N, C-alpha and C positions, 0 to 999 in steps of 0.2 A: 350822212355826216362827212364833211370833207376831212381828208387825212391831215395829220399834223406831223411835220418832219421833226427829227431829233433836234436840229438846229433851231427850228422855230420854238420848240418846247423850251430849250435852254434860254433863248432870248426872252420868252415870256416870263420864265422864272426869274431871270436877272432883273427885268423891269419891275416885276412884282417886289422883289427884295429891295430894289432901289427906292420904290415908292414907300415901302414900310419904313426904311431907314430915314427918308425925308420926313415922314409923318412923325416918327419918334423924335427926330431932331427938333422939329417945330414944336412938338408938345412938351418935351422935356428940357430942351435947351442943350447946347453942345456940352456943357459941363456935366449935366445929369446923364447924358448918353454915354459920355466917357466913363463916368462912374459905373454905369450898368455894364459896360464892356469889361472894366477891371474886375467887377464882381464875378463875371463868368470866368475870367482868367484865374482868379483865386480859387473858384470852385473846381475848375479843371485840375489845378495844381494839387488840390486835396484828394480828389477822387482817382486820378490816373495811376498813382503808385500802387493802388490795390486792384487794378484791372490787368488780367493776364491773357496771354494767348495760349490756347490749348491745342496741342498737335497730337493726333492719334494715327497710329499705323494699324492696318488690318489687311485682310484678304477679301477680295470680291471676285465673282466669276467673270471670265472674259470669253467671248465667243458663245457658240451654242452647239447643241448636238454632240457628236463625237469629238469635235474640235474644242469643246469647252475646257477651260483650265482656270486655275486660281492665280490671280495677280495681286501683288502687293499694292495697296492704295494708301495714300496719305491725305488726311483731311484736317482742316483747321477750324477752330472756333474761338470763342472767348470765354472768360470766366471772371467771377468776382470773389476776391478773398474775403472770407467771413470771420476769420479768427487769426490771431497772431501766430498760432502754431500750425498754420498751413491748411486749414479746411477751405475748399474752394467749391462754389456752386457753378455749374455749367448746364448745358442741355444734354439730355440723355442721348439724343441722336449724334452728338459730337463724339461720344466715347463708346457707344454701343457697338459691340463686335470688334473692339480694338484689341490687338495683342500687345500694344505698347502705348502708353499715354505719357506725354511730356508737357511741361508747363514752362513757357517763356516769360520770365518776370520782366517788368519794366526796368529801364536803367535806374540805378540808385542815384540819389542826390550827390553822392561822393564822386560819381562819374561825370557830373555836369562840368562843363568848361565853357570856353568861348564859342565853340562851334554849335550851330543849331542842329547839326546831325549828331545825335548821341550814340554811343556804343550800345550794343544789345545787352540786356540784362542776363542774369543767369538762366541756364536751361536745366530744369530739374525733372527727374523722373517722378511720376505720380502714380498712385494706386487708386483704383475705383472703389470707394467705400460702399457705394450702392447706387442704383438708378431706379427711377420710377417712370415707366413708359407712359402711364396714363397722363401725367402732367408734363412729360418730356423734360424732367429735371434729373440731374445726377450730382452726387457729392464726391469729389475727389480730394486726395490728401497728398501733400508734399512734406518731406522731412525738413522742416525749417522752423525757426523761431524768430520772434521780434518783427514779423511782417506787418506792414500797414494793412488795415482791413476796413471794411465798410459795415455800417449798421443797417439792418432792415427797418424801414419805416412802416407805418400803419397804412396799408393800401386802402383801407376803408375811408381814409381822410382825403384821398385823391379826388380832385374836382376837374370837371371838363373845362378846358381852356388854360389849365396850369402849364407853365413853362417847364419842360423837362429836357435833360441831356441824355443822349444815348452814347455809351462807351463800348468799344470793342475793337475787333480787327477785321473790318470788312475786306473781303477778297484777299486776306492775308496781310493787309496793311495795318500792322500792329499799332496799338495805342492811338486810335482815332476817336474823335468826338464830334457829334452833330447835335443840333438843337431843334426843338419843335415844341408842340403843345400836345396836351392830352386831348385826343379827338373824341374818345368815349371811355367811360370808367368801367363799364361792365359789358363788354362786347361778347356775345355768344355766337360762335360759328356754327353750332348745332343747336336747334331750338330745345330748351328745357334741359340741356346737358349741364351737369354741375360745374364743369370747368369754364371759367370766363377769362377774358383777357382785358388788359388795358390797351386801348388802341391809341397809337400816336402817329403824327406825321413827321417825327424826327427821322431823317434818312437812316434806314437800316438795310444792310445788304448781306448776301451770303458771307459767312465768316464772322458776322456780328452776333451769331447765335450764342447765347450764354452770357453775354455781356450785360452789365447793369443799366437800367433806366433809372435815373436819379432825379430828385426834386431840387428846388433851389437851395435847400439846406444841405444837400449832399447825401441825403438818406436814400436808400435803394427802395423804390416803389414797385419795381418789377424786374424780371429777367427776360431780356429780349429772346423771343422764341421763333417767330416766323414772320414772313411777309406775304401779302397777296400781290401778285405781279403778273402781267402778261408778257413782260420783256425779260424777266429774270432779275431785274434790278429794282431799286427802291422806287415806288410810285406813291409814297406817302401813306401806305397802308401797312404799318408795322404793328406787331402784337407782342405784348409782354405778359408773362405769368405774374399775377399780383403777388406782392411781397408777403402777404399773410398766408397765401398758399405755399410760397417758397419756405417760409418759416416752419410750417407744419410738416412739410415733406422732408426738409433737411434735418430737422430734429429727430424724426423717426429713422432716417437713413444713418445718422450718426450713432444712434442708440442701438438699432437692430440690423442695420444693413439692408432693410427693406421697409416698405410702407404697407401697413395693414389697415384696411378701411372697414368700418362697421356699416351694418345695414339693419333694417328692421322688417324687411319683407314687404315693402310698400312702393307703389309707383304713383307719382303725382304729376299733375299738369297745371300750368298757369291758367287761371280762369280768364276767359275773354268775354266780352259782351255777348258774342254769339253763343258761346257755351252756356252762359247764364240764362239767356232767353230761351234757348232750345230745351234745356233741362229744368227750367223753372227754379233756378237756384236763388236763394235769398240774398246773394251778394254777386256783384258783377266784376269783382276782382279778388285775387287771393290764390289759394292753393287747393286744388280739388284732388281727392283720392280717386285714382282711376283703376287701380288693381291692388289686390292683397294676395300675397303668396300663402297658400294654405299651410298651417302648422308652423308658421314663422312668428316672430314676436308680435307684430302688429295684429295678426289674426288672433293670437292668444289674448291680446289686450282688448279685443272687441272693437278694433278700428274697422270701419266698413267702407266699401265702395260707395262713393257719393258724399262721404263726409267732407267737410271743408276744414282744413288745418288752419287754425287762427294763430297759433304761437308754438314755439319750441323752446322749452325752458324759460318761459316768460317773455321771449323776444317775438314780436309780431312777425308773421311770415307773409310776405307780399307776393312772392312768385315761386315757382318750382325750383329755379336755380338757387335761390336763397335758402330754401329748405334743404336741398342736397348739400350745399356748401357747409351749412351748419351741422349736418350729420357727419361730414368728413372729419371734423375735429373731435368727435366724441370717442372716448376710450371704449375698447372692447369690454363687454360685460358690465358697463355702466348702465344707468337707466336715465331716460329722458322723459320729460313731462310734455305731453302734447295737449294743447287746447284745441278742441274740435267743435264744430257746429253741425248738428244733425237735425235738419228741419228747423224748428224754432228753439231747440234745446242746445245749450252750451255745456260741454262735458270736459272733464280733465282725465287724461289717461297716462299712466306710467308704463313705459315700454322699454324692454331690455334691448340693448344694442349687441348684436351678434356679429361674428366674422362674416364677411361677404362670401356667399357661396361661390365656389370656383375660383376665388382669388388666389393666384399662385404664390403671393407673398405671405399667405397665412402660415406656411410651413416654417417660416423663419423663427416663429415663437417656440418651436418644439425641438430645435437642433441643439446639440451638445458639441462643443468644440473638440473635446477629447474623442468623441465617437465619429462625428460626421465630417470632419475637415479632410479635404483632398488638397494638400498644399501644392501638388504638382500642377493643378489646374486653377488654383486660387478660388475654390468654391467650397460650399458646404453641401454635401450630398446625402440623400436618403435612399436606401434600397427599397424598391417597390415591392411590397407584399400585398396580401389581399385587402387589408384595411386601407393602406395608402392608395391602392388602385381604385377603390370605390370612391375616393375623394377627388379623383382626377377625371378630366374629360376622356373620351374614348382613346385608348392606347393602341398603337399599331402592333405592339408586342407585349406579352404578359410580364416580362421582367426587364429591369433597367435601373438606372440611377437617376433619381429626381434631383434637379438643381434647386435647392431651397433658397440660397442667397450667395453673395460673395463672401469669401472667408475674411475675417478680420486680419489685417496685416498682409493681405495678399498683394502681390506685385502687379505688374502691368496687365496680366491676362484676365483680370477680374471682369473687365467689360465685354469679354467675348461671349459670355453666357448670360441668359436672362432667367429669373425665377420662373419655374414652371417648365423649363427645358427638361427633356428626358434623354439621357445618354444610353444608347443601346449597344455600341461596340467601339473598340479601339483597334484601328488597322484591321478591320473585318473580323476581329475576335469578339464574340458576344460576351456581355458581362451581365451578371445578375446580383452581385454582392459588392459591397465596398472593398472587401478584401481582394476580390478578383481585379477590380479597377486599380487599386493601389499596387498590386503585384505587377501588372502590366506596365504601369507608369514608372515604377521604381527601377525597371530594367533600362530605362531611357536616360540618356545624358541630358543635363540642363541645356535648354536651347534646342534640343532635338524636336523635330516636327512630328506630330501624330495626327491621324485623321480619325475624327469621331463621327459616328452616325448619330444624329440628334433629331428628336421630334420637337418641333416648335410650332405652336398654334395649329396643331393637327397635321402638320406637313413634315415630311422627312427631308433632311438636308445633311450634307457633309460639312463639317467644321474643321478647319486646319488650325491647330493650336501648338504653340511652343511650350514644351515642358519647363516648368520653373525649377 
């Protein structure tokens, strides 16, 4: 295949846009096209005041071997204000590991004047309410009131081909907007994974992460999360977390500081024609039970490998992703009704929803602010005893402090730790109780740096944290 130069690509894109413009002009007429343009301007004026730039500071390793050191890094992303009192959704990777998070508000209307270059809006400190690595979403909070905010639309109503606008701060260029269409409404990057994305060709670049993808009415249909690119820049393959998932995650983060997901001990696959033919299934589409975890709810409810799931709470199930997404929203300890087909027989099964095994966020439900808060680190911690240790993956040491969640009202350091982290030492001094951890931290001045040894995802690392 012949190579395409950047200049050639730009020229081709320009000619394509000119052709589209001429086509629209011929079809709609100059007056209608002008009206369309003005509607986009009005939409942008409504949405932009509720889109912020998120700036996070943290530490990352520099060099390798004996020359390795920690260096301060600064990264930027975007966010959408969801409430007048300052709750903002962004991407988890924008704030994860941050020792400080700040939010740059857009310029207020009062600052508007004759110049097209507007002064910057207020820069506010933000705290991390909580983050969810699985969906790459985070909820942050600024102390403010009367802020403009956006409403989450119903992403189930999004259709392929709809016009959407992407707002954010690509490569640090705050308050930018781009236009495109919905390329796909349920794009899976991993087959049968419960998380899906809205795919769009609206230009999205690094720094746009966390910004809203809005429909023609100004409703948020997704939060821009990632791009697929060989060059590092936008190539028309942008992906946004659907707003219905955003709503579920942010509601839990606001209430609990963490996301707890239920499961019933079942693995499912989307039925393909090949699966149906090879296994002799009575249907060539739908949801096939591929595995059952012994002694978990599905097993106790007599769900079996080879059953076909027809419905969940009366809603027809068409594929494995749909089944997993619908389980996402079910409350822990609630019961769901599954319609299943076993051979020629159709059955109804009521199944208990339990906490997902090994989910680090499950500890958020058992913490007590008076007992577990570690204000100097902005976390809720639990001392590891025999019972807690049995609930965790293999530990590198028998004692430590488990990070259950961010502490309510914590300041900037909350994004430095993730639920499931285990703190083993402070400045090389081992800890095994909350009292020991508090005593060591209370001896430090606010802003003083301490080095924590932390186990994260089975690996040990040193974390540099400023005492609050």
